[in-house]
Backbone as a ProteinNet text record, in pm:
[ID]
protein_1_A
[PRIMARY]
MMHDDHETKRGGRPKPLRGWLRRGAGTLVRIAEHSRALGRLQRRLQQALPASARGHWQLAAVDRETLSIVAASPAWASQLRFRQSALLAAVEQSAGIRPRRCHITVDPPRIGKRREDRAALSHKTTEHLRQFADSQEDGRLRESLRRLASRGDGGTGGD
[TERTIARY]
11142.3	11092.8	11157	11284.8	11355.3	11337.1	11352.9	11351.5	11483.3	11525.9	11651.4	11623.8	11698.7	11676.1	11694.7	11786.2	11808.4	11691.7	11611.1	11496.6	11371.6	11354.6	11228.8	11235	11352.8	11360.6	11442.6	11406.3	11475.8	11494.3	11615.8	11641.3	11571.1	11555.5	11490.7	11339.5	11283.2	11138.1	11099.4	10979.1	10934	10921.9	10949.4	10933.6	10784.7	10748.2	10607.7	10564.2	10438.2	10383.9	10396.5	10388.4	10395.2	10526.1	10634.2	10761.2	10753.7	10685.6	10667.7	10579.6	10474	10381.3	10443.7	10535.2	10601.3	10691.4	10736.7	10831.1	10763.9	10632.6	10562.7	10513.8	10457.6	10391.9	10488.3	10613.7	10709.9	10722.5	10720	10727.5	10602	10485.8	10361.4	10358.7	10414	10422.7	10512.3	10625.4	10715.1	10645.6	10566.6	10494.6	10394	10322	10224	10293.8	10406.9	10482	10532	10579.1	10627.2	10512.4	10396.7	10278.9	10240	10241.8	10210.7	10314	10441	10546.3	10527.7	10491	10464.5	10344.9	10243.8	10127.5	10165.1	10249.8	10295.4	10375.4	10464.4	10545.2	10455.5	10353.9	10263.8	10194.5	10151.6	10086.4	10183.5	10310	10409.3	10434.9	10441.7	10464.1	10345.1	10225.7	10106.2	10118.8	10187.8	10205.9	10291.2	10370.7	10454	10375.8	10251.4	10168.3	10045.4	9981.5	9856.8	9748.4	9656.5	9549.1	9467.7	9458.9	9379.9	9438.1	9563.3	9625.9	9586	9529.9	9493.6	9398.3	9428.8	9345.1	9374.2	9466.2	9496.1	9631.6	9695.6	9825.6	9845.6	9937.9	9969.6	10119.3	10179.4	10320.6	10333.1	10414.3	10430	10551.2	10664.5	10786.9	10887.3	10983.1	11092.5	11217.1	11328.5	11457.7	11561.5	11687.9	11792.5	11796.9	11752.1	11757.2	11633.9	11513.9	11391.5	11277.1	11207.6	11078.5	10975.5	10892.6	10793.2	10653.8	10584.8	10450.9	10359.3	10236.1	10134.4	10030.5	10007.3	9909.8	9780.3	9670.4	9539.1	9510.5	9585	9561.4	9687.9	9696.4	9812	9823.8	9710.5	9714.4	9778	9739.7	9799.3	9945.1	9980.2	10120.6	10203.6	10151.9	10223	10238.8	10133.2	10141	10247.7	10251.2	10348.9	10490.9	10508.5	10641.7	10690	10598.8	10632	10681.1	10631	10666	10762.3	10831.9	10916.5	11032.4	11086.1	11195	11145.7	11025.6	10967.8	10940.2	10896.2	10869.8	10998.5	11104.2	11232.4	11288.3	11275.2	11321.6	11239.5	11109	11023.7	11058.9	11096	11141	11268.3	11359.3	11485.5	11459.8	11372.7	11342.6	11271.4	11180.9	11100.1	11166.9	11235.4	11289.9	11440.9	11505.3	11650.3	11727.7	11660.5	11729.5	11682.9	11767.6	11728.5	11740	11625.1	11629.9	11690	11759.2	11823.2	11722.8	11609.5	11511.5	11369.8	11275.4	11134	11069.2	11007.1	10942.4	10791.5	10720	10575.2	10507.5	10417.2	10339.9	10192.3	10114.8	9971.5	9894.7	9803.8	9713.1	9578.5	9491.2	9363.6	9280.5	9199.8	9116.4	9018.9	8993.4	8903.7	8761.7	8744.8	8612.3	8525.8	8409.3	8317.1	8342.9	8457.3	8490.9	8396.8	8358.3	8272.2	8141	8083.3	7958.5	7978.2	8091.1	8116.7	8130.9	8190.9	8215	8091.3	7990.6	7871.8	7794.6	7754.4	7676.5	7535.9	7482.8	7348.3	7245.2	7133.8	7024.5	6936.8	6893.6	6803.5	6665.7	6584.9	6448.9	6369.7	6386.9	6314.1	6353.7	6483.3	6530.8	6477	6476.1	6423.7	6277.6	6199	6057.2	6038.3	6117	6107.4	6140.1	6243	6278.5	6165.8	6104.1	5993	5874.2	5842.8	5730.8	5759	5881.4	5918.5	5914.8	5963.7	5961.4	5818.2	5726.7	5587.1	5521.2	5573.6	5513.2	5567.4	5665.4	5729.1	5653.6	5637.6	5574.8	5676.6	5801.1	5907.4	5939.7	5910	5929.2	6073.5	6169	6309.6	6354.3	6313.8	6348.5	6282.3	6157.7	6084.7	6156.8	6196.9	6266.4	6403.1	6473.4	6604.4	6591	6491.3	6468.5	6429	6350.9	6312.5	6434.6	6523.3	6645.9	6730.5	6741.4	6816.3	6752.9	6622.8	6552.6	6571.6	6583.1	6598.2	6730.3	6825.2	6953.4	6938.2	6833.4	6812	6748.1	6690.5	6624.5	6686.4	6817.1	6886.7	6865.3	6816.4	6800.9	6672.4	6576.5	6454.2	6361	6362.5	6279.7	6132.7	6093.8	5953.4	5902.5	5766.9	5702.5	5653.2
6958.9	7081.8	7199.9	7191.4	7301.8	7288.3	7398.4	7390.2	7444.9	7386.5	7429.9	7553.9	7660.7	7785.3	7771.2	7684	7671.2	7601.6	7525.5	7459.5	7544.4	7626	7696.8	7843.5	7898.5	8040.8	8064	8168	8208.6	8358.4	8402.3	8544.2	8603.8	8526.3	8577	8568.8	8518.6	8506.8	8360	8324.4	8185.5	8146.4	8020.2	7970.7	7959.3	7980.1	7962.6	7816.9	7797.8	7664.5	7575.9	7634.5	7552.2	7473.3	7528.9	7456.1	7331.1	7340.6	7223.3	7119.7	7165.4	7072.5	6999.6	7065.1	6999.6	6885.1	6890.6	6788	6655	6651.4	6525.2	6498.4	6379.3	6340.2	6335.8	6302.8	6296.5	6429.3	6535.3	6668.8	6698.4	6661.3	6684.4	6607.1	6488.8	6410.6	6483.1	6537.5	6611.9	6735.7	6804.5	6922.4	6882.5	6774.4	6726.8	6688	6620.2	6582.5	6706.4	6805.2	6929.5	7000.9	7002	7065	6994.7	6862.9	6787	6814.8	6824.1	6852.9	6991.7	7090.9	7224.5	7221.7	7143.6	7130.2	7071.4	6967.8	6908	7008.7	7082.6	7181.9	7293.1	7333.2	7436.3	7389.2	7264.7	7211.6	7213.6	7184.4	7188.5	7331.4	7423.9	7564.1	7620.8	7573.1	7620.2	7596	7490.2	7458.9	7563.2	7638.4	7744	7874.8	7874.9	7994.9	7971	8078.2	8060.7	8000	7927.9	7863.9	7966.3	8086.9	8190.8	8228.2	8195.8	8228.9	8131.8	8018.3	7917	7975.6	7952.4	7999.4	8141.2	8208.5	8347	8362.7	8252.1	8257.1	8129.4	8135.6	8020	8017.6	7902.4	7884.9	7884.5	7974.8	7985.1	7906.3	7918.9	7851.4	7856.2	7766.2	7768.1	7711.8	7779.1	7728.6	7780	7756.4	7796	7947.4	8022.8	8168.2	8228.4	8181.8	8251.8	8158.1	8194.6	8136.4	8237.6	8199.4	8291.1	8252	8350	8330.5	8438.4	8399.9	8494.1	8506.1	8629.5	8656.2	8708.5	8684.6	8724.5	8873.1	8940.4	9083.6	9146.8	9278.2	9344.8	9315.7	9302.2	9272.4	9135.7	9035.7	8902.8	8902.6	8981.1	8991.2	9044	9142.7	9196.8	9091.1	9015.6	8908.1	8805.3	8770.2	8671.1	8726.7	8852.3	8914	8914.3	8939.1	8938.3	8799.9	8696.2	8557.8	8492.5	8572.1	8513.4	8431.1	8468.1	8387.7	8247.7	8239.3	8108.2	8028.6	8095.7	8027.8	7974.6	8055.9	8011.3	7893.1	7898.8	7786.5	7661.3	7677.1	7561.8	7500.3	7583.4	7529.8	7449.6	7504.2	7433.9	7298.7	7297.6	7172.7	7072.3	7119.4	7029.2	6989	7083.4	7057.7	7041.5	7074	7058	7170.9	7277.6	7395	7517.4	7618.5	7743.9	7856	7897.7	8009.6	8132.9	8213	8333.3	8442.9	8441.7	8547.2	8494	8571.9	8540.6	8653.7	8620.1	8719.2	8698.2	8801.8	8791.3	8895.1	8848.5	8937	8926.2	9021.7	9023.4	8998.5	8904.5	8876.2	8842.2	8941.7	8916.1	8813.7	8738	8637.8	8702.9	8635.2	8688.4	8636	8532.3	8474.8	8576.3	8602.2	8695.6	8840	8870.6	9008	9062.7	8977.3	9019.7	9077.8	9017.2	9067.9	9205.3	9226.1	9355.4	9465.3	9431.9	9531.1	9556.5	9472.3	9483.1	9610.5	9682.8	9804.9	9768.5	9848.3	9825.5	9868.5	9796.2	9832.9	9935.6	10034.9	10134.1	10071.4	10135.6	10087.3	10084.9	10187.7	10197.4	10083.6	10056.2	9946.6	9813.3	9795.7	9672.6	9653.7	9758.2	9750.1	9719	9781.5	9754	9607.9	9556.1	9415.1	9323	9353.3	9270.4	9275	9393.3	9406.4	9329.5	9342.2	9271.3	9120.6	9076.9	8934.1	8881.6	8958.1	8915	8903.4	8975.2	8971.9	8858.1	8782.9	8678.4	8546.4	8480.6	8349	8239.2	8260.6	8162.2	8160.2	8049.2	8037.5	8055.8	8002.4	8015.7	8161	8231.8	8372.4	8452.9	8423.1	8493.2	8478.3	8356.5	8332.9	8400	8398.1	8464.6	8614.4	8674.6	8817.7	8849.7	8764	8785.9	8775.8	8679.4	8669.4	8794.9	8843.8	8966.4	9083.4	9095.4	9202.8	9192.2	9070.9	9054	9111.1	9130.9	9190.2	9338	9399.6	9541.1	9570.8	9467.3	9494.1	9411.6	9392.1	9317.4	9168.7	9119.6	8975.6	8921	9006.3	8953.7	8898	8958.7	8908	8936.6	8999.4	9025.3	9146.5	9154.5	9269.3	9368.4
8418	8474.2	8404.8	8384.6	8319.8	8169.7	8101.7	7956.7	7905.7	7794.8	7733.8	7651.4	7677.5	7607.4	7456.7	7413.4	7269.7	7199.4	7273.7	7212.7	7216.5	7319.8	7336.9	7299.4	7282.3	7250.7	7125.8	7056	6934.9	6947.5	6969.5	6984.1	7103.9	7211.7	7330.9	7326.8	7217	7205.5	7198.8	7245.4	7232.6	7085.6	7056.2	6919.8	6888.4	6763	6724.4	6744	6774.5	6798	6675	6555.7	6434.3	6426.3	6482.5	6482.7	6567.6	6680	6766.2	6697.1	6631.8	6569	6451.2	6379	6266	6310.8	6431.6	6478.5	6507.6	6516.7	6531.4	6672.3	6687.9	6812.3	6930.8	6906.9	7016.5	7087.8	7012.1	7069.6	7150.3	7097.6	7169.9	7301.5	7300.9	7424.1	7524.4	7477.3	7567.3	7622.6	7539.5	7586.1	7693.5	7671.3	7769.9	7899.8	7891.2	8010.9	8084.9	8009.4	8069.9	8141.3	8078.3	8138.8	8268.6	8269.1	8392.1	8500.6	8462	8559.6	8620	8537.7	8590.9	8686.9	8653.2	8741.2	8876.5	8873.8	9000.4	9081.8	9014.1	9084.7	9139.9	9064.4	9115.2	9243.2	9245.1	9366.8	9485.1	9459.6	9567.8	9613.8	9518	9553.9	9631.5	9599.1	9669.6	9819.5	9856.1	9998.2	10069.1	9993.8	10053.1	10067.4	10020.4	10024.2	10110.5	10154.8	10229.5	10139.2	10197.7	10121.2	10043.3	10092.6	10025.4	9888.6	9863	9734.7	9624.4	9660.1	9561.3	9457.6	9331.1	9222.9	9177.3	9245.1	9210.3	9142.7	9109.1	9043	8963.2	8867.3	8783.6	8759.2	8776.1	8743.3	8591.9	8537.3	8392	8343	8412.2	8369.4	8483.5	8474.6	8571.1	8503.2	8525.9	8482.3	8582.1	8555.7	8651.2	8673	8575.6	8584.5	8651.6	8611	8650.5	8685.7	8792.3	8827.1	8778.3	8681.2	8623.4	8670.1	8726.4	8780.2	8724.1	8695.5	8649.3	8760	8804.3	8910.6	8849.6	8919.7	8870.1	8888.1	8974.2	8996.7	9052.6	9049	9109.3	9259.2	9327	9470.8	9495.7	9415.5	9432.7	9389.6	9289.7	9249.3	9365.5	9437.1	9554.2	9661.7	9687.5	9787.3	9748.8	9621.4	9574.8	9580.4	9546.6	9555.7	9699.8	9790.6	9932.9	9977.2	9910.9	9947.2	9847.9	9766.7	9663.4	9719.1	9834.4	9892.2	9925.8	9981.2	10013.3	9885.3	9781.2	9654.3	9591.7	9592.7	9536.9	9616.4	9747.4	9831.1	9802.8	9781	9750.7	9616.2	9518.4	9389.1	9409.6	9487.4	9512	9578.9	9675.1	9746.2	9655.6	9570.8	9488.1	9357.8	9293.5	9159.8	9158.8	9269	9274.5	9209	9170.5	9115.8	9193.5	9199.5	9265.4	9163.6	9107.9	9013.4	9079.9	9000.9	9055.4	9086.7	9016.2	9040.8	9021.7	9069.7	9057.3	8977.6	8866.4	8780	8788.1	8834.8	8852.4	8764.8	8679.9	8594.7	8631.4	8584.5	8613.1	8484.5	8489.2	8378.1	8439.2	8454.4	8520.5	8445.2	8516.9	8450.7	8353.8	8244.3	8143	8159.1	8236	8256.1	8328.9	8276.4	8338.5	8301.5	8246.2	8213.6	8106.8	8016.8	7907.3	7960.5	8061.5	8118.2	8180.2	8246.8	8309.4	8205	8091.5	7987.3	7902.2	7914.2	7831.9	7865	7762	7782.6	7829.2	7919.3	7970.7	7866.8	7862	7773.5	7843.9	7768.9	7827.5	7847.1	7929.7	7955.4	7824.7	7743	7616.5	7521.4	7513.6	7428	7477.1	7607.5	7665.9	7628.5	7638	7603.1	7454.8	7367.8	7224	7194.8	7258.5	7238.4	7283.5	7396	7445.4	7349.1	7300.9	7207.1	7078.2	7029.2	6907	6930.8	7046.8	7080.4	7081.8	7140.2	7149.6	7012.9	6913.9	6781	6693.6	6742.9	6662.7	6672.9	6557.3	6554.2	6585.5	6545.5	6569.3	6718.7	6784.4	6929.1	6973.2	6895.9	6933.8	6926.8	6820.5	6808.1	6919.7	6948.6	7054	7188.4	7222.2	7349	7352.4	7240.5	7234.8	7256.4	7193.2	7211.4	7355	7417.1	7557.3	7649.5	7620	7701.5	7685.6	7562.6	7538.5	7613.4	7609.5	7679	7830.4	7881	8026	8078.5	7990.4	8032.5	8067.3	8017.6	8042.4	8175.7	8239.9	8367.3	8479.9	8470.2	8574.6	8567.5	8452	8433.8	8489.2	8531.5	8590.3	8485.9	8366.2	8257.5	8276.6	8384.4	8412.1	8340	8331.5	8265.9	8367.8
[MASK]
+++++++++++++++++++++++++++++++++++++++++++++++++++++++++++++++++++++++++++++++++++++++++++++++++++++++++++++++++++++++++++++++++++++++++++++++++++++++++++++++

């Protein structure tokens, strides 16, 4: 569960992945085992939190010094900070160590973000795309253009 600072950090920074890969399959096996152990610990820590918190945080690392957690939003980070004593106690009970502090950062999920950031198509652009699509002989291109045009009218695709 814990990681040795001399193996994973260089001058306070994580070592590049290429160093791990050069060491061979044994290292990759240790990384996979470490990942599974973090997953098990995360499931145990989840029990110290309300069910509504599930899916809104991820255990990043744990050692004698720090329990590191990544929250999906500032609101969830606040909820987790409010419950950090319970989280530290749960680590102690599950892993046999009590980190001195709990470090919570925010990294919002990226899934779906691309659609939100996408610029809307104007009505005129949508109509031009539909007209161009209708003029195409290539069926795949025609359908692709129609799908693109459907983004301009809320995805209805209708005329």
